C-alpha positions, 0 to 999 in steps of 0.5 A: 499500500505504501509503495502504491501511494509512493508510486502515485505521488511520484507519477503526479510529481513527474506529470506536474513538472512536465506541465511546468517545463514543456510550455517554458520550452515551447515559448522559446522564440528564435532571436532574429539577427538585427542589421543596420538597416533595422536601426531606422525602425527604432524610435524613442518614446517621449512624454510631452504634456498632460491636460489640466484635469489629467484626462488627456496626455500627449506622447511622441515617438521620435525617430532618427531616420523618419518623421516623428509622430505626436499622439493625443490619448485619453487617459481612461478611454483607451480607444480614443487616440489621435495621431499627428504625423510630423507634429512636434509639441502641442498645447491643450486648452483645458479638456476641450481642445488641442493644438499642434503645428505640423511639418508644413506649418499647418496649425491643427486644432483638435476638438477633444469632445467632438473628435473634429480637426481644423487646419490653419495654414502658415502658422509660425507660432500659436497660444491659447489665452483669455481662459481658453476663449481665444487663440493667438496665431503668428502667421506668415504673410509672405516670405518676409512678414507675418501677421498676428491674428486674434481668433476665437478658439475655433479658428474664426478671426476677430482681429488682425495686426499686420507686419508682426515679427515676434510677440510675448503674452503676459 
């Protein structure tokens, strides 16, 4: 009887060890050799900004040999992600708007509640101000001059100042 119990426990031990080690061996994946042509596929993840209440975040994937990509993501609703190729850092207007300038100098305004975008061409710089009611844009007029536009946050121009090269807000 004692030998039978030892045989049963021994068999169970061997079976359990097989259940542990066989999946471990099956998971070993052959490693791929990496060449210098693969280096361009690598990126660096850079965290950027967080909206005022923390519901939205931006982060960027930076590549050494190709264009960077900026992501705007809802911090709770994981499927709400907006992608901005060729954009650098941007700005949040509370929890309602996000803006960034792309490589072609377009200001891209994203309505975070509706998911719609507006593009304003030839923008050198922008800033939300006046508790988020207004948008300031410095736009290229031609090769040598710029105009400063005060807009509603949705992009509609309220007033303009011509031949401005630089501005500071207070």
